[in-house]
N, CA, C and O atoms as a Maestro MAE file, in Angstrom:
{
 s_m_m2io_version
 :::
 2.0.0
}

f_m_ct {
 s_m_title
 :::
 protein
 m_atom[348] {
  # First column is atom index #
  i_m_mmod_type
  r_m_x_coord
  r_m_y_coord
  r_m_z_coord
  i_m_residue_number
  s_m_chain_name
  s_m_pdb_residue_name
  s_m_pdb_atom_name
  i_m_atomic_number
  :::
  1 25 119.057 106.908 98.238 1 A "VAL " " N  " 7
  2 3 119.978 105.994 97.596 1 A "VAL " " CA " 6
  3 2 120.951 106.812 96.764 1 A "VAL " " C  " 6
  4 15 120.537 107.649 95.963 1 A "VAL " " O  " 8
  5 25 122.220 106.577 96.950 2 A "LYS " " N  " 7
  6 3 123.222 107.278 96.157 2 A "LYS " " CA " 6
  7 2 123.504 106.484 94.885 2 A "LYS " " C  " 6
  8 15 123.713 105.273 94.953 2 A "LYS " " O  " 8
  9 25 123.515 107.151 93.713 3 A "PRO " " N  " 7
  10 3 123.817 106.441 92.472 3 A "PRO " " CA " 6
  11 2 125.261 105.952 92.458 3 A "PRO " " C  " 6
  12 15 126.154 106.601 93.002 3 A "PRO " " O  " 8
  13 25 125.476 104.796 91.830 4 A "ILE " " N  " 7
  14 3 126.838 104.248 91.767 4 A "ILE " " CA " 6
  15 2 127.639 104.886 90.636 4 A "ILE " " C  " 6
  16 15 128.869 104.840 90.643 4 A "ILE " " O  " 8
  17 25 126.943 105.481 89.663 5 A "LEU " " N  " 7
  18 3 127.577 106.202 88.560 5 A "LEU " " CA " 6
  19 2 126.941 107.580 88.462 5 A "LEU " " C  " 6
  20 15 125.822 107.773 88.937 5 A "LEU " " O  " 8
  21 25 127.629 108.542 87.857 6 A "PRO " " N  " 7
  22 3 127.030 109.867 87.702 6 A "PRO " " CA " 6
  23 2 125.746 109.790 86.864 6 A "PRO " " C  " 6
  24 15 125.667 109.042 85.890 6 A "PRO " " O  " 8
  25 25 124.755 110.573 87.263 7 A "MET " " N  " 7
  26 3 123.507 110.631 86.506 7 A "MET " " CA " 6
  27 2 123.701 111.578 85.323 7 A "MET " " C  " 6
  28 15 124.315 112.634 85.476 7 A "MET " " O  " 8
  29 25 123.186 111.214 84.141 8 A "PRO " " N  " 7
  30 3 123.308 112.123 82.998 8 A "PRO " " CA " 6
  31 2 122.481 113.386 83.230 8 A "PRO " " C  " 6
  32 15 121.455 113.349 83.910 8 A "PRO " " O  " 8
  33 25 122.931 114.490 82.665 9 A "ASN " " N  " 7
  34 3 122.239 115.764 82.825 9 A "ASN " " CA " 6
  35 2 121.187 115.905 81.725 9 A "ASN " " C  " 6
  36 15 121.401 116.611 80.740 9 A "ASN " " O  " 8
  37 25 120.057 115.231 81.899 10 A "LEU " " N  " 7
  38 3 118.985 115.255 80.911 10 A "LEU " " CA " 6
  39 2 117.900 116.240 81.342 10 A "LEU " " C  " 6
  40 15 117.734 116.494 82.535 10 A "LEU " " O  " 8
  41 25 117.160 116.796 80.381 11 A "PRO " " N  " 7
  42 3 116.107 117.766 80.717 11 A "PRO " " CA " 6
  43 2 114.806 117.090 81.162 11 A "PRO " " C  " 6
  44 15 113.727 117.445 80.687 11 A "PRO " " O  " 8
  45 25 114.907 116.135 82.058 12 A "VAL " " N  " 7
  46 3 113.729 115.422 82.562 12 A "VAL " " CA " 6
  47 2 113.864 115.264 84.076 12 A "VAL " " C  " 6
  48 15 114.955 115.378 84.634 12 A "VAL " " O  " 8
  49 25 112.737 115.001 84.721 13 A "ALA " " N  " 7
  50 3 112.778 114.749 86.161 13 A "ALA " " CA " 6
  51 2 113.497 113.431 86.428 13 A "ALA " " C  " 6
  52 15 113.419 112.501 85.626 13 A "ALA " " O  " 8
  53 25 114.184 113.358 87.537 14 A "ARG " " N  " 7
  54 3 114.868 112.115 87.898 14 A "ARG " " CA " 6
  55 2 115.018 112.063 89.405 14 A "ARG " " C  " 6
  56 15 115.110 113.088 90.081 14 A "ARG " " O  " 8
  57 25 115.040 110.852 89.907 15 A "VAL " " N  " 7
  58 3 115.190 110.655 91.342 15 A "VAL " " CA " 6
  59 2 115.693 109.235 91.575 15 A "VAL " " C  " 6
  60 15 115.411 108.330 90.791 15 A "VAL " " O  " 8
  61 25 116.428 109.053 92.646 16 A "MET " " N  " 7
  62 3 116.889 107.720 93.030 16 A "MET " " CA " 6
  63 2 116.281 107.408 94.390 16 A "MET " " C  " 6
  64 15 116.373 108.219 95.312 16 A "MET " " O  " 8
  65 25 115.665 106.245 94.519 17 A "TRP " " N  " 7
  66 3 115.124 105.812 95.804 17 A "TRP " " CA " 6
  67 2 115.082 104.299 95.842 17 A "TRP " " C  " 6
  68 15 115.213 103.640 94.811 17 A "TRP " " O  " 8
  69 25 114.901 103.757 97.018 18 A "LYS " " N  " 7
  70 3 114.777 102.315 97.190 18 A "LYS " " CA " 6
  71 2 113.292 101.979 97.227 18 A "LYS " " C  " 6
  72 15 112.569 102.424 98.119 18 A "LYS " " O  " 8
  73 25 112.845 101.200 96.263 19 A "ALA " " N  " 7
  74 3 111.432 100.821 96.190 19 A "ALA " " CA " 6
  75 2 111.091 99.844 97.308 19 A "ALA " " C  " 6
  76 15 111.826 98.891 97.567 19 A "ALA " " O  " 8
  77 25 109.965 100.097 97.964 20 A "LEU " " N  " 7
  78 3 109.501 99.213 99.031 20 A "LEU " " CA " 6
  79 2 108.197 98.562 98.626 20 A "LEU " " C  " 6
  80 15 107.404 99.192 97.926 20 A "LEU " " O  " 8
  81 25 107.943 97.352 99.024 21 A "PRO " " N  " 7
  82 3 108.751 96.463 99.852 21 A "PRO " " CA " 6
  83 2 109.913 95.839 99.081 21 A "PRO " " C  " 6
  84 15 110.896 95.418 99.692 21 A "PRO " " O  " 8
  85 25 109.819 95.772 97.759 22 A "SER " " N  " 7
  86 3 110.916 95.352 96.887 22 A "SER " " CA " 6
  87 2 110.672 96.025 95.545 22 A "SER " " C  " 6
  88 15 109.606 96.600 95.326 22 A "SER " " O  " 8
  89 25 111.636 95.960 94.656 23 A "LEU " " N  " 7
  90 3 111.463 96.614 93.358 23 A "LEU " " CA " 6
  91 2 110.285 96.022 92.596 23 A "LEU " " C  " 6
  92 15 109.436 96.763 92.102 23 A "LEU " " O  " 8
  93 25 110.221 94.698 92.493 24 A "THR " " N  " 7
  94 3 109.145 94.085 91.704 24 A "THR " " CA " 6
  95 2 107.775 94.307 92.341 24 A "THR " " C  " 6
  96 15 106.818 94.636 91.640 24 A "THR " " O  " 8
  97 25 107.670 94.136 93.638 25 A "THR " " N  " 7
  98 3 106.384 94.345 94.313 25 A "THR " " CA " 6
  99 2 106.003 95.818 94.294 25 A "THR " " C  " 6
  100 15 104.842 96.153 94.058 25 A "THR " " O  " 8
  101 25 106.955 96.692 94.536 26 A "GLY " " N  " 7
  102 3 106.691 98.127 94.508 26 A "GLY " " CA " 6
  103 2 106.192 98.592 93.155 26 A "GLY " " C  " 6
  104 15 105.241 99.369 93.072 26 A "GLY " " O  " 8
  105 25 106.832 98.118 92.088 27 A "VAL " " N  " 7
  106 3 106.410 98.500 90.738 27 A "VAL " " CA " 6
  107 2 105.028 97.939 90.426 27 A "VAL " " C  " 6
  108 15 104.197 98.638 89.846 27 A "VAL " " O  " 8
  109 25 104.771 96.696 90.801 28 A "GLU " " N  " 7
  110 3 103.447 96.108 90.573 28 A "GLU " " CA " 6
  111 2 102.365 96.927 91.282 28 A "GLU " " C  " 6
  112 15 101.317 97.212 90.702 28 A "GLU " " O  " 8
  113 25 102.619 97.295 92.511 29 A "CYS " " N  " 7
  114 3 101.646 98.099 93.265 29 A "CYS " " CA " 6
  115 2 101.507 99.493 92.664 29 A "CYS " " C  " 6
  116 15 100.401 100.026 92.586 29 A "CYS " " O  " 8
  117 25 102.610 100.080 92.243 30 A "TRP " " N  " 7
  118 3 102.604 101.414 91.639 30 A "TRP " " CA " 6
  119 2 101.755 101.423 90.373 30 A "TRP " " C  " 6
  120 15 100.964 102.343 90.167 30 A "TRP " " O  " 8
  121 25 101.910 100.406 89.523 31 A "ILE " " N  " 7
  122 3 101.108 100.306 88.302 31 A "ILE " " CA " 6
  123 2 99.640 100.092 88.653 31 A "ILE " " C  " 6
  124 15 98.764 100.710 88.048 31 A "ILE " " O  " 8
  125 25 99.364 99.228 89.621 32 A "THR " " N  " 7
  126 3 97.986 98.976 90.054 32 A "THR " " CA " 6
  127 2 97.333 100.257 90.564 32 A "THR " " C  " 6
  128 15 96.147 100.490 90.330 32 A "THR " " O  " 8
  129 25 98.103 101.080 91.257 33 A "ALA " " N  " 7
  130 3 97.562 102.306 91.846 33 A "ALA " " CA " 6
  131 2 97.378 103.432 90.842 33 A "ALA " " C  " 6
  132 15 96.735 104.431 91.165 33 A "ALA " " O  " 8
  133 25 97.916 103.307 89.646 34 A "GLY " " N  " 7
  134 3 97.698 104.349 88.648 34 A "GLY " " CA " 6
  135 2 98.933 104.801 87.904 34 A "GLY " " C  " 6
  136 15 98.820 105.551 86.935 34 A "GLY " " O  " 8
  137 25 100.104 104.371 88.322 35 A "GLY " " N  " 7
  138 3 101.313 104.710 87.589 35 A "GLY " " CA " 6
  139 2 101.769 106.153 87.779 35 A "GLY " " C  " 6
  140 15 101.398 106.817 88.747 35 A "GLY " " O  " 8
  141 25 102.575 106.619 86.842 36 A "ALA " " N  " 7
  142 3 103.316 107.870 86.996 36 A "ALA " " CA " 6
  143 2 102.459 109.118 87.135 36 A "ALA " " C  " 6
  144 15 102.824 110.023 87.885 36 A "ALA " " O  " 8
  145 25 101.341 109.196 86.443 37 A "HIS " " N  " 7
  146 3 100.579 110.446 86.495 37 A "HIS " " CA " 6
  147 2 99.831 110.632 87.811 37 A "HIS " " C  " 6
  148 15 99.151 111.642 87.995 37 A "HIS " " O  " 8
  149 25 99.945 109.689 88.712 38 A "HIS " " N  " 7
  150 3 99.342 109.815 90.037 38 A "HIS " " CA " 6
  151 2 100.395 109.717 91.144 38 A "HIS " " C  " 6
  152 15 100.060 109.401 92.285 38 A "HIS " " O  " 8
  153 25 101.640 109.979 90.825 39 A "THR " " N  " 7
  154 3 102.726 109.736 91.765 39 A "THR " " CA " 6
  155 2 103.224 111.020 92.418 39 A "THR " " C  " 6
  156 15 103.345 112.057 91.767 39 A "THR " " O  " 8
  157 25 103.509 110.933 93.712 40 A "VAL " " N  " 7
  158 3 104.122 112.033 94.451 40 A "VAL " " CA " 6
  159 2 105.294 111.456 95.235 40 A "VAL " " C  " 6
  160 15 105.171 110.404 95.862 40 A "VAL " " O  " 8
  161 25 106.415 112.138 95.199 41 A "LEU " " N  " 7
  162 3 107.577 111.763 95.997 41 A "LEU " " CA " 6
  163 2 108.046 113.010 96.720 41 A "LEU " " C  " 6
  164 15 108.219 114.058 96.097 41 A "LEU " " O  " 8
  165 25 108.250 112.914 98.005 42 A "SER " " N  " 7
  166 3 108.718 114.061 98.771 42 A "SER " " CA " 6
  167 2 109.734 113.607 99.803 42 A "SER " " C  " 6
  168 15 109.562 112.584 100.467 42 A "SER " " O  " 8
  169 25 110.788 114.386 99.922 43 A "TYR " " N  " 7
  170 3 111.762 114.155 100.983 43 A "TYR " " CA " 6
  171 2 111.451 115.023 102.204 43 A "TYR " " C  " 6
  172 15 112.044 114.828 103.265 43 A "TYR " " O  " 8
  173 25 110.527 115.977 102.066 44 A "ASP " " N  " 7
  174 3 110.245 116.936 103.128 44 A "ASP " " CA " 6
  175 2 108.907 116.724 103.821 44 A "ASP " " C  " 6
  176 15 108.708 117.204 104.937 44 A "ASP " " O  " 8
  177 25 107.993 116.018 103.181 45 A "VAL " " N  " 7
  178 3 106.657 115.804 103.733 45 A "VAL " " CA " 6
  179 2 106.495 114.318 104.028 45 A "VAL " " C  " 6
  180 15 106.882 113.476 103.218 45 A "VAL " " O  " 8
  181 25 105.926 113.994 105.183 46 A "THR " " N  " 7
  182 3 105.746 112.588 105.554 46 A "THR " " CA " 6
  183 2 104.493 112.018 104.897 46 A "THR " " C  " 6
  184 15 103.631 112.759 104.426 46 A "THR " " O  " 8
  185 25 104.408 110.700 104.872 47 A "ALA " " N  " 7
  186 3 103.216 110.036 104.341 47 A "ALA " " CA " 6
  187 2 101.987 110.430 105.152 47 A "ALA " " C  " 6
  188 15 100.905 110.604 104.592 47 A "ALA " " O  " 8
  189 25 102.145 110.571 106.456 48 A "GLU " " N  " 7
  190 3 101.017 110.978 107.300 48 A "GLU " " CA " 6
  191 2 100.533 112.380 106.932 48 A "GLU " " C  " 6
  192 15 99.328 112.628 106.887 48 A "GLU " " O  " 8
  193 25 101.465 113.293 106.669 49 A "GLN " " N  " 7
  194 3 101.087 114.647 106.266 49 A "GLN " " CA " 6
  195 2 100.375 114.636 104.913 49 A "GLN " " C  " 6
  196 15 99.396 115.357 104.722 49 A "GLN " " O  " 8
  197 25 100.863 113.823 103.973 50 A "MET " " N  " 7
  198 3 100.197 113.725 102.670 50 A "MET " " CA " 6
  199 2 98.806 113.125 102.820 50 A "MET " " C  " 6
  200 15 97.868 113.548 102.144 50 A "MET " " O  " 8
  201 25 98.670 112.143 103.703 51 A "HIS " " N  " 7
  202 3 97.366 111.530 103.966 51 A "HIS " " CA " 6
  203 2 96.398 112.569 104.531 51 A "HIS " " C  " 6
  204 15 95.249 112.654 104.097 51 A "HIS " " O  " 8
  205 25 96.863 113.350 105.491 52 A "ASP " " N  " 7
  206 3 96.020 114.401 106.071 52 A "ASP " " CA " 6
  207 2 95.603 115.414 105.008 52 A "ASP " " C  " 6
  208 15 94.436 115.801 104.941 52 A "ASP " " O  " 8
  209 25 96.552 115.843 104.180 53 A "TRP " " N  " 7
  210 3 96.253 116.813 103.122 53 A "TRP " " CA " 6
  211 2 95.230 116.246 102.141 53 A "TRP " " C  " 6
  212 15 94.308 116.952 101.732 53 A "TRP " " O  " 8
  213 25 95.385 114.976 101.762 54 A "ALA " " N  " 7
  214 3 94.429 114.346 100.846 54 A "ALA " " CA " 6
  215 2 93.029 114.332 101.452 54 A "ALA " " C  " 6
  216 15 92.048 114.587 100.753 54 A "ALA " " O  " 8
  217 25 92.932 114.037 102.738 55 A "ASN " " N  " 7
  218 3 91.626 114.068 103.411 55 A "ASN " " CA " 6
  219 2 91.022 115.463 103.386 55 A "ASN " " C  " 6
  220 15 89.829 115.618 103.123 55 A "ASN " " O  " 8
  221 25 91.833 116.478 103.657 56 A "ILE " " N  " 7
  222 3 91.353 117.861 103.632 56 A "ILE " " CA " 6
  223 2 90.867 118.232 102.233 56 A "ILE " " C  " 6
  224 15 89.842 118.900 102.086 56 A "ILE " " O  " 8
  225 25 91.598 117.802 101.207 57 A "MET " " N  " 7
  226 3 91.258 118.146 99.824 57 A "MET " " CA " 6
  227 2 90.163 117.260 99.242 57 A "MET " " C  " 6
  228 15 89.615 117.563 98.182 57 A "MET " " O  " 8
  229 25 89.844 116.169 99.930 58 A "GLY " " N  " 7
  230 3 88.811 115.259 99.437 58 A "GLY " " CA " 6
  231 2 89.272 114.400 98.275 58 A "GLY " " C  " 6
  232 15 88.489 114.061 97.387 58 A "GLY " " O  " 8
  233 25 90.559 114.048 98.288 59 A "ILE " " N  " 7
  234 3 91.099 113.192 97.231 59 A "ILE " " CA " 6
  235 2 91.659 111.912 97.841 59 A "ILE " " C  " 6
  236 15 91.918 111.836 99.042 59 A "ILE " " O  " 8
  237 25 91.838 110.917 96.992 60 A "GLU " " N  " 7
  238 3 92.324 109.615 97.452 60 A "GLU " " CA " 6
  239 2 93.825 109.660 97.714 60 A "GLU " " C  " 6
  240 15 94.570 110.358 97.026 60 A "GLU " " O  " 8
  241 25 94.251 108.905 98.716 61 A "PHE " " N  " 7
  242 3 95.666 108.771 99.046 61 A "PHE " " CA " 6
  243 2 96.006 107.291 99.105 61 A "PHE " " C  " 6
  244 15 95.355 106.530 99.821 61 A "PHE " " O  " 8
  245 25 97.013 106.882 98.361 62 A "VAL " " N  " 7
  246 3 97.481 105.492 98.369 62 A "VAL " " CA " 6
  247 2 98.956 105.519 98.741 62 A "VAL " " C  " 6
  248 15 99.760 106.174 98.078 62 A "VAL " " O  " 8
  249 25 99.304 104.811 99.794 63 A "HIS " " N  " 7
  250 3 100.691 104.756 100.247 63 A "HIS " " CA " 6
  251 2 101.228 103.347 100.040 63 A "HIS " " C  " 6
  252 15 100.691 102.383 100.585 63 A "HIS " " O  " 8
  253 25 102.286 103.233 99.251 64 A "ILE " " N  " 7
  254 3 102.946 101.947 99.031 64 A "ILE " " CA " 6
  255 2 104.182 101.934 99.920 64 A "ILE " " C  " 6
  256 15 105.113 102.713 99.716 64 A "ILE " " O  " 8
  257 25 104.184 101.051 100.900 65 A "GLY " " N  " 7
  258 3 105.280 100.995 101.863 65 A "GLY " " CA " 6
  259 2 105.808 99.592 102.057 65 A "GLY " " C  " 6
  260 15 105.528 98.691 101.265 65 A "GLY " " O  " 8
  261 25 106.571 99.418 103.115 66 A "LYS " " N  " 7
  262 3 107.275 98.148 103.337 66 A "LYS " " CA " 6
  263 2 106.345 96.971 103.575 66 A "LYS " " C  " 6
  264 15 106.734 95.828 103.334 66 A "LYS " " O  " 8
  265 25 105.127 97.217 104.041 67 A "ASP " " N  " 7
  266 3 104.187 96.130 104.324 67 A "ASP " " CA " 6
  267 2 103.118 95.954 103.249 67 A "ASP " " C  " 6
  268 15 102.206 95.144 103.418 67 A "ASP " " O  " 8
  269 25 103.212 96.692 102.154 68 A "THR " " N  " 7
  270 3 102.203 96.625 101.094 68 A "THR " " CA " 6
  271 2 102.366 95.350 100.278 68 A "THR " " C  " 6
  272 15 103.480 94.964 99.924 68 A "THR " " O  " 8
  273 25 101.241 94.700 99.985 69 A "THR " " N  " 7
  274 3 101.232 93.549 99.078 69 A "THR " " CA " 6
  275 2 100.323 93.887 97.904 69 A "THR " " C  " 6
  276 15 99.377 94.658 98.065 69 A "THR " " O  " 8
  277 25 100.589 93.326 96.724 70 A "PRO " " N  " 7
  278 3 99.716 93.594 95.576 70 A "PRO " " CA " 6
  279 2 98.264 93.208 95.846 70 A "PRO " " C  " 6
  280 15 97.346 93.937 95.469 70 A "PRO " " O  " 8
  281 25 98.055 92.073 96.491 71 A "GLU " " N  " 7
  282 3 96.692 91.618 96.769 71 A "GLU " " CA " 6
  283 2 95.993 92.557 97.748 71 A "GLU " " C  " 6
  284 15 94.831 92.913 97.553 71 A "GLU " " O  " 8
  285 25 96.698 92.951 98.789 72 A "GLY " " N  " 7
  286 3 96.131 93.863 99.774 72 A "GLY " " CA " 6
  287 2 95.808 95.223 99.180 72 A "GLY " " C  " 6
  288 15 94.764 95.807 99.470 72 A "GLY " " O  " 8
  289 25 96.721 95.728 98.338 73 A "LEU " " N  " 7
  290 3 96.490 97.022 97.700 73 A "LEU " " CA " 6
  291 2 95.295 96.957 96.758 73 A "LEU " " C  " 6
  292 15 94.457 97.859 96.749 73 A "LEU " " O  " 8
  293 25 95.219 95.896 95.971 74 A "GLU " " N  " 7
  294 3 94.090 95.743 95.052 74 A "GLU " " CA " 6
  295 2 92.771 95.701 95.828 74 A "GLU " " C  " 6
  296 15 91.788 96.316 95.414 74 A "GLU " " O  " 8
  297 25 92.748 94.992 96.932 75 A "HIS " " N  " 7
  298 3 91.550 94.921 97.776 75 A "HIS " " CA " 6
  299 2 91.205 96.302 98.347 75 A "HIS " " C  " 6
  300 15 90.045 96.715 98.327 75 A "HIS " " O  " 8
  301 25 92.216 97.008 98.853 76 A "ASP " " N  " 7
  302 3 91.993 98.347 99.406 76 A "ASP " " CA " 6
  303 2 91.478 99.314 98.344 76 A "ASP " " C  " 6
  304 15 90.594 100.126 98.619 76 A "ASP " " O  " 8
  305 25 92.029 99.231 97.124 77 A "LEU " " N  " 7
  306 3 91.577 100.109 96.044 77 A "LEU " " CA " 6
  307 2 90.141 99.795 95.645 77 A "LEU " " C  " 6
  308 15 89.363 100.702 95.347 77 A "LEU " " O  " 8
  309 25 89.791 98.517 95.639 78 A "PHE " " N  " 7
  310 3 88.415 98.110 95.330 78 A "PHE " " CA " 6
  311 2 87.443 98.698 96.351 78 A "PHE " " C  " 6
  312 15 86.418 99.273 95.983 78 A "PHE " " O  " 8
  313 25 87.772 98.550 97.638 79 A "LEU " " N  " 7
  314 3 86.907 99.081 98.689 79 A "LEU " " CA " 6
  315 2 86.841 100.608 98.639 79 A "LEU " " C  " 6
  316 15 85.778 101.194 98.847 79 A "LEU " " O  " 8
  317 25 87.970 101.245 98.363 80 A "ALA " " N  " 7
  318 3 87.985 102.708 98.264 80 A "ALA " " CA " 6
  319 2 87.122 103.180 97.101 80 A "ALA " " C  " 6
  320 15 86.423 104.187 97.210 80 A "ALA " " O  " 8
  321 25 87.171 102.454 95.990 81 A "ASP " " N  " 7
  322 3 86.344 102.807 94.834 81 A "ASP " " CA " 6
  323 2 84.862 102.724 95.192 81 A "ASP " " C  " 6
  324 15 84.081 103.603 94.827 81 A "ASP " " O  " 8
  325 25 84.482 101.675 95.899 82 A "LEU " " N  " 7
  326 3 83.088 101.553 96.348 82 A "LEU " " CA " 6
  327 2 82.702 102.706 97.272 82 A "LEU " " C  " 6
  328 15 81.625 103.286 97.137 82 A "LEU " " O  " 8
  329 25 83.576 103.028 98.197 83 A "ALA " " N  " 7
  330 3 83.290 104.108 99.144 83 A "ALA " " CA " 6
  331 2 83.123 105.443 98.424 83 A "ALA " " C  " 6
  332 15 82.230 106.220 98.762 83 A "ALA " " O  " 8
  333 25 83.984 105.719 97.426 84 A "TRP " " N  " 7
  334 3 83.883 106.983 96.686 84 A "TRP " " CA " 6
  335 2 82.575 107.048 95.906 84 A "TRP " " C  " 6
  336 15 81.980 108.118 95.780 84 A "TRP " " O  " 8
  337 25 82.130 105.921 95.387 85 A "LYS " " N  " 7
  338 3 80.877 105.904 94.623 85 A "LYS " " CA " 6
  339 2 79.666 106.135 95.521 85 A "LYS " " C  " 6
  340 15 78.638 106.628 95.058 85 A "LYS " " O  " 8
  341 25 79.780 105.786 96.791 86 A "LEU " " N  " 7
  342 3 78.669 105.950 97.728 86 A "LEU " " CA " 6
  343 2 78.622 107.341 98.365 86 A "LEU " " C  " 6
  344 15 77.664 107.665 99.067 86 A "LEU " " O  " 8
  345 25 79.642 108.158 98.129 87 A "LYS " " N  " 7
  346 3 79.675 109.510 98.722 87 A "LYS " " CA " 6
  347 2 78.649 110.405 98.075 87 A "LYS " " C  " 6
  348 15 78.531 111.574 98.442 87 A "LYS " " O  " 8
  :::
 }
 m_bond[347] {
  # First column is bond index #
  i_m_from
  i_m_to
  i_m_order
  :::
  1 1 2 1
  2 2 3 1
  3 3 4 2
  4 3 5 1
  5 5 6 1
  6 6 7 1
  7 7 8 2
  8 7 9 1
  9 9 10 1
  10 10 11 1
  11 11 12 2
  12 11 13 1
  13 13 14 1
  14 14 15 1
  15 15 16 2
  16 15 17 1
  17 17 18 1
  18 18 19 1
  19 19 20 2
  20 19 21 1
  21 21 22 1
  22 22 23 1
  23 23 24 2
  24 23 25 1
  25 25 26 1
  26 26 27 1
  27 27 28 2
  28 27 29 1
  29 29 30 1
  30 30 31 1
  31 31 32 2
  32 31 33 1
  33 33 34 1
  34 34 35 1
  35 35 36 2
  36 35 37 1
  37 37 38 1
  38 38 39 1
  39 39 40 2
  40 39 41 1
  41 41 42 1
  42 42 43 1
  43 43 44 2
  44 43 45 1
  45 45 46 1
  46 46 47 1
  47 47 48 2
  48 47 49 1
  49 49 50 1
  50 50 51 1
  51 51 52 2
  52 51 53 1
  53 53 54 1
  54 54 55 1
  55 55 56 2
  56 55 57 1
  57 57 58 1
  58 58 59 1
  59 59 60 2
  60 59 61 1
  61 61 62 1
  62 62 63 1
  63 63 64 2
  64 63 65 1
  65 65 66 1
  66 66 67 1
  67 67 68 2
  68 67 69 1
  69 69 70 1
  70 70 71 1
  71 71 72 2
  72 71 73 1
  73 73 74 1
  74 74 75 1
  75 75 76 2
  76 75 77 1
  77 77 78 1
  78 78 79 1
  79 79 80 2
  80 79 81 1
  81 81 82 1
  82 82 83 1
  83 83 84 2
  84 83 85 1
  85 85 86 1
  86 86 87 1
  87 87 88 2
  88 87 89 1
  89 89 90 1
  90 90 91 1
  91 91 92 2
  92 91 93 1
  93 93 94 1
  94 94 95 1
  95 95 96 2
  96 95 97 1
  97 97 98 1
  98 98 99 1
  99 99 100 2
  100 99 101 1
  101 101 102 1
  102 102 103 1
  103 103 104 2
  104 103 105 1
  105 105 106 1
  106 106 107 1
  107 107 108 2
  108 107 109 1
  109 109 110 1
  110 110 111 1
  111 111 112 2
  112 111 113 1
  113 113 114 1
  114 114 115 1
  115 115 116 2
  116 115 117 1
  117 117 118 1
  118 118 119 1
  119 119 120 2
  120 119 121 1
  121 121 122 1
  122 122 123 1
  123 123 124 2
  124 123 125 1
  125 125 126 1
  126 126 127 1
  127 127 128 2
  128 127 129 1
  129 129 130 1
  130 130 131 1
  131 131 132 2
  132 131 133 1
  133 133 134 1
  134 134 135 1
  135 135 136 2
  136 135 137 1
  137 137 138 1
  138 138 139 1
  139 139 140 2
  140 139 141 1
  141 141 142 1
  142 142 143 1
  143 143 144 2
  144 143 145 1
  145 145 146 1
  146 146 147 1
  147 147 148 2
  148 147 149 1
  149 149 150 1
  150 150 151 1
  151 151 152 2
  152 151 153 1
  153 153 154 1
  154 154 155 1
  155 155 156 2
  156 155 157 1
  157 157 158 1
  158 158 159 1
  159 159 160 2
  160 159 161 1
  161 161 162 1
  162 162 163 1
  163 163 164 2
  164 163 165 1
  165 165 166 1
  166 166 167 1
  167 167 168 2
  168 167 169 1
  169 169 170 1
  170 170 171 1
  171 171 172 2
  172 171 173 1
  173 173 174 1
  174 174 175 1
  175 175 176 2
  176 175 177 1
  177 177 178 1
  178 178 179 1
  179 179 180 2
  180 179 181 1
  181 181 182 1
  182 182 183 1
  183 183 184 2
  184 183 185 1
  185 185 186 1
  186 186 187 1
  187 187 188 2
  188 187 189 1
  189 189 190 1
  190 190 191 1
  191 191 192 2
  192 191 193 1
  193 193 194 1
  194 194 195 1
  195 195 196 2
  196 195 197 1
  197 197 198 1
  198 198 199 1
  199 199 200 2
  200 199 201 1
  201 201 202 1
  202 202 203 1
  203 203 204 2
  204 203 205 1
  205 205 206 1
  206 206 207 1
  207 207 208 2
  208 207 209 1
  209 209 210 1
  210 210 211 1
  211 211 212 2
  212 211 213 1
  213 213 214 1
  214 214 215 1
  215 215 216 2
  216 215 217 1
  217 217 218 1
  218 218 219 1
  219 219 220 2
  220 219 221 1
  221 221 222 1
  222 222 223 1
  223 223 224 2
  224 223 225 1
  225 225 226 1
  226 226 227 1
  227 227 228 2
  228 227 229 1
  229 229 230 1
  230 230 231 1
  231 231 232 2
  232 231 233 1
  233 233 234 1
  234 234 235 1
  235 235 236 2
  236 235 237 1
  237 237 238 1
  238 238 239 1
  239 239 240 2
  240 239 241 1
  241 241 242 1
  242 242 243 1
  243 243 244 2
  244 243 245 1
  245 245 246 1
  246 246 247 1
  247 247 248 2
  248 247 249 1
  249 249 250 1
  250 250 251 1
  251 251 252 2
  252 251 253 1
  253 253 254 1
  254 254 255 1
  255 255 256 2
  256 255 257 1
  257 257 258 1
  258 258 259 1
  259 259 260 2
  260 259 261 1
  261 261 262 1
  262 262 263 1
  263 263 264 2
  264 263 265 1
  265 265 266 1
  266 266 267 1
  267 267 268 2
  268 267 269 1
  269 269 270 1
  270 270 271 1
  271 271 272 2
  272 271 273 1
  273 273 274 1
  274 274 275 1
  275 275 276 2
  276 275 277 1
  277 277 278 1
  278 278 279 1
  279 279 280 2
  280 279 281 1
  281 281 282 1
  282 282 283 1
  283 283 284 2
  284 283 285 1
  285 285 286 1
  286 286 287 1
  287 287 288 2
  288 287 289 1
  289 289 290 1
  290 290 291 1
  291 291 292 2
  292 291 293 1
  293 293 294 1
  294 294 295 1
  295 295 296 2
  296 295 297 1
  297 297 298 1
  298 298 299 1
  299 299 300 2
  300 299 301 1
  301 301 302 1
  302 302 303 1
  303 303 304 2
  304 303 305 1
  305 305 306 1
  306 306 307 1
  307 307 308 2
  308 307 309 1
  309 309 310 1
  310 310 311 1
  311 311 312 2
  312 311 313 1
  313 313 314 1
  314 314 315 1
  315 315 316 2
  316 315 317 1
  317 317 318 1
  318 318 319 1
  319 319 320 2
  320 319 321 1
  321 321 322 1
  322 322 323 1
  323 323 324 2
  324 323 325 1
  325 325 326 1
  326 326 327 1
  327 327 328 2
  328 327 329 1
  329 329 330 1
  330 330 331 1
  331 331 332 2
  332 331 333 1
  333 333 334 1
  334 334 335 1
  335 335 336 2
  336 335 337 1
  337 337 338 1
  338 338 339 1
  339 339 340 2
  340 339 341 1
  341 341 342 1
  342 342 343 1
  343 343 344 2
  344 343 345 1
  345 345 346 1
  346 346 347 1
  347 347 348 2
  :::
 }
}
């Protein structure tokens, strides 16, 4: 997404993107999944590659995309939590 106005030159990370499936749903899912300290954004690595890497490293991977719903994500996170506890 190209900004409509120049971005200020602040000493912080910044990025522009289109939230999927929508801004409100994307933010709700992002907060449910853990918020900023668990976030990765890449223009060079695909979601499938990140998923594979997470499996290799033995860590959880949550992908919020165009078909994600808050209810579905919450259900998936609940099941994933149970699965991790049983490992």
